[in-house]
N, C-alpha and C positions, 0 to 999 in steps of 0.2 A: 727659515728662511723660503720667502716663495720662489715658488719657479718662474724662469724668466720666459715662459710664454704666458705669466699671466698681467690684467691691465692695470698698469705704475696709477700711482695714482695725481704726476706731474699729467698726465695725459688723455688730456677732452677725450671722451665721447662727439660723435657722432648724435649719436638718436639714443638721447636721456632714455631710463623707463617710467613711465610714472610714477606719482607716490616717492618718493626721492626724496631725502631725509636733508632736512638744517641745520644751523650749527655756529653758532658762533666764537672766535676764535678769542678763548678767553684766558691770557696768560698775565702773568705777576707782573712780570716788566715793564706789558705796553698794554695799554684799554683796550677792552671789545673791538675789534675793527669792524664788527656787524655785517652784515650778511649770510651770502653761501658759500660752500665750496665745495669741491669733490675731495671726496676723503675712502680710502680703502676699508672695505668691510675688512674685521681677522679670517672671511676664512672666504678673502679673497675676490669677493664680487664687489665695484664699486661701485658709486653713484656718485651724480653730476647737477651742480647749477651755479648759479651766481646770479649775483649780487641783481635788485631793480635800479639801480642809481648807480651813482660811479664809485670805485673800487677805492683801494683802505686810502689810495697814492691819490685820489680827488680825480683821476684818468680812468675811462672807461673799462671794465674787464676781457680777455679775450672769450667768443660766441662762443666760439667750441669746434669751430672749422678751421680743419690744417693749416684750412688754405691761409690763414690770416694770423696765426701764432709764426710772422715773421717781424726779425728782430727792428726793423721800422713801426712795422706798427704796434708795438708790444712791449716792448723792452723799451726802446726812447721815449714814448710815453710818459711811463712808471716811472723813466729816471727822472723823468723832468718834475712827476708833479711829487716825488722823495724830494726836492734840490727846491722846488715849492715852497714844501712841507722845512724845510730845515730854513727858510731865509725868512718866511715867516713866524715863526719858532723864534728866533735871532733875533725878532722885531721886539716880538712882545717881552720878552729879556728882559732886551736895552730900556723897554717899559718898563717892569717892575722888577728891578736890581735892586733893590731892599735884603737885606741878607735872610738867610731861611729862616735863621734861629729869633730874628724880629717882629715875625708875621709874611713876610713875603712871603706868601703863597703859590701865590701867579706868578712868580718867578724859578719855584723848584717844579711848579707843573710847566714852563716854557722851559725848562730844563731835561725836563722828561721829556718832551720833545723831538727839545730835538735832538737827543741820545738820539729817541724812535727810528729819527731821519738818517739820522747818519749811517748807524749799525746797518737797516733800511738800504743802504745806498754800501753798504762799503760791502757787504755778504753778495750784492748782484752782478757788482763787482768783480767781486772774488767766482760766483758761480757762471756768469757767464762774459768771461776773458775776451775767449775764442769771441765773439764778434764786438768788441771795443776796442779803441786802440791800447794793445796790453801793455806799452811804456806807462801813457797817459791812466794805468787803469790801478797797473800798480802804486805807483806814486797815491794819487784820489785815497784808493783805500787805508795805504801805511797813514795820511796823516789823517783823517777819519777816526779812524781805530785812536788813535793816541785823543783824538781829543772826546775821542768818546770815555776812553781808558781814565781821563783829568777831570771830565765831569761827573764821572760816577762816584769820583768816591768816597768824598762827600759822603750822596746817599746813602752806601756803603757802612758807613761807618754809625749813623746815626741809624739804622736798622739793626745795624749792629748792637748797638747800645740798649735800644727800647726791645728786641728779645735777649736781650742778658739779664738787663734789671728785672724784666718779669719773669723769666723763668728763677730768676733765684727768689720771686718771693713770693710764687705756686709753691714753691721746696720749702722754703724755707714760713711753710703753711701752721697748721696745730700737728700733722700729721706728719711724719721721715715717711719717703718714696719706699714704696715695698717692691726687697728686688726683683727683679728680674724671673721667671721661676716658685720653686717654692723654698719658705721662708728654711734656713738653718736648722735643723733640730734644736743646737743649742746655745738657740738663742735665746732671751731675757726679755721679761718687761725690760729691768731694769735697764740694760746695755741700750735696750732700743729708748726709752726717755733723756739717758745720756746722750745717746749722734741727737737727738732730737735741739737740744739745749747748746748742743757745739754748733749745731751747722747753723741755730737760731743766730749765736752771737755772731759768727762768720759771716752769716749771711751780708750781714749791715758793711763791714769795712770786706766784705769782697766785692761790695753794689759798688762803695765807695773809691774803689779802687780802677774798677773800671771804668765809671764815670767817669775820673782822673783822663784813662787812659786812653777814655777813646775818640774823648772832646779833645783833647791836645790834639790829638790825631784828626780828628772832626777838623779842627780852626787849622788847622798848617791844609788840609784835604779843601777848603774852603777858599786859603790866601792863595796857593796853586790854581786852583782855577780863575779868580779874578787873573791873576796876573798871565795863564794862559788866553783866556780871553783880548787881551788889553795886547799881546804877544804880533806880531811879524808873522811869524806865522798862522795863528787863525786867520790873519785877515788873508793869508793867500789862498787856506782853506774855503773861507770865505767867498773870494774872488771866482775863484775855481770854481766851486758848487753855484754862484749866481751864475756862470758862461754855460752850467749843465743846465741849469733848467732852461737855458735858450736853446742851447745846441748839445748833440751826445756823441763825443768821435767814435763812429762808428768804423772795424774793421774795414780795409782795404775791398773790397766786392764780398758786402756785408750784403746792399744790393738787389733783395729781388732771390735769393736765400729759400732755401725746402724751410721748412719747415721745422727740418730736423735740429736747425742752427739753435733751437730756443729748447727741442723736446732733450735733444740726448744731455749737456749739459745738468737740466734736471735732475735728468732720470739716474745721472753719475753720483749727484748728490745724493739721492735717495739709498743709493748701495750703499754709499758709505755711509749713510746713519743705519739701513741695516747691519753691516757687517760689526760695525762696534755695539748695535747695541746688542749682536750675534756670542759681539765677544764681551760682555759686559759678567763680574765673577757669582760663583750659582747666589743661589737665597741663602743661603745657607754658612756662608762665608763670618765669618768674625767680625761682626761691627767696629771693632775697634784698631781696624787695621787703613788704615792711614796712608798705604801705599799704593791702596787699591780707588783712591776717589779721584786723583786723575780719570780714571775708564773710565768714570759716571760727570766726569764735566765735561770729557771731548762730544759722548755722545748727547747732552747739551747742544754744544754747541753745532756740532751738526744737525738736530734735532731745527735750531735757530735758521742755517744756511737754507736748508728740507724748504721751512718754514717760508720763508723769503721767494725760492725759488715759484711755491707752489704755487703764490699772492702774484706770483708776477705773470708766472699761464694760465694759469686760470682765476686773474684778482678776486682772491683770496685766501687763505688760508688756511690752510687741510683744519675741519671744525674738528675730526675724532682726535687732532693728538694736542692739542688746546691745551687736555690735564693733566700729559703725558709732560707738558713743559710747564706748569705750574710744579706739580711734582722736582722737575729737576732742577726752580727756580731755589724751593724749600730746601733742598737734598742741599744747593751750591749754600744756603744759609745758613745753615746747620753746623756744614761741616769749619768758615772761615769763624761763627760761631764757638767750634768749638774748641780752631785752635787759637780765637782769639783771652778763653779762659786758662788753656794751658798754656798761653805765654806767659798773662798775667799773673800764673800764682809761679813760675820760675821765677819774679823781683825780690831782691834778694830782702832776707831781715823783716817777713811777714810772718804773723802770728799763726801758730799752729791752725787757729782753730780761722782760718781765714784761708788756708792752704787746705784742709782739710773741705769746704766751704767752695770754693772753684772748684777742686776735683769733683766731689760730687756736681758741679754742673756743668761740666767737662762729659762725665759722663750720661749724664742729661742730657744733651745735645748730640752725641753722641747713638744714641736710643734711638733720638727724632732723623737722626740722619738714616738711618733704618729702617722707620717707621715713613720718611719719603721713598723707599727705595720699593718697602712694600707695596706703595699707590703705586708708583710709576708701573709695575710689575704688572699691575691689576686693570690700570689705565689703556697698556701699551695695545692699541689693535692688532697688531700681527704676534700674536702668543707663540708662534711656535719662531720665531727670528730674538725668541731670547735663550737659545739651547744653543751654544754654539755647535756649527756641523763637524 
């Protein structure tokens, strides 16, 4: 962990050194936000910079002067900008409401943008709750979390099916995937050929089984999303966001508060992230231990909150954490794909070859989990935080 007296990534510097770095936030679940940001390097030094134009929410970023980091000058415009993005995406979704499987790519893009704005509003309400009306913030945050979750399921099932079918196609190719490490001394070419044949036969049946299960789940999720978007609950959320686009309910006495009202919550979000990363299991743990997945999922959520707080305070996401967020997204996808393969293997009365192919697929996805964790450790900018104190 870094020393308490080291500069944090969310506290701007007043005199940035010449030659500061730039970068773009490019995670899997959000498009690149563009612009530059401030990131803390592995040695504890910082770099700062700001986009030449508007920030991610369509509002101007903070200029790096402590006096400008007030709730009225920074947080309120950010929330209003994200609320405007939410309403704009909602209008585009209504205009392009064709089903995703019928070529409604514009509707799918609008749904992603809608979820993106909802996540940023919800994350900011969580981090900066003390600067806002707490009752209003808690209620709206819970409703936005519900909406984002409902809208995410259809996309998640579709991506999971694509991932598993592609993995099955690669695994059932001309060569059986080699075991990790040295091959067993008694393994023969005949048993290898037998394994390839069994995998080839079972892969087709396993793919068909996964397609039936995940397509059904995707269809149900699509229906649930349409039902949610037409419900009175969603209309209440949309009305609340529409009010947020023009008026941000601030906590009493917020006017004229010092910059610490924003800096301290942002730094607490950063410290929670660092503590969660420090508590992650060591690199030599068993990749099949699914009990350890929850700690990695928690780190992913905290990283997202830290990135959103960074956007609020500095006007752009931390570029140094873009690769880390992408690795954790891949980790989440591999974990859920492995779970889907295991659930399909528990289907009653399936053929042994099908169960064998699903078992190989499960092992492949768990190795993808291990690979994503390795990428995260390699790209995490604070190497000392990977070892628990």
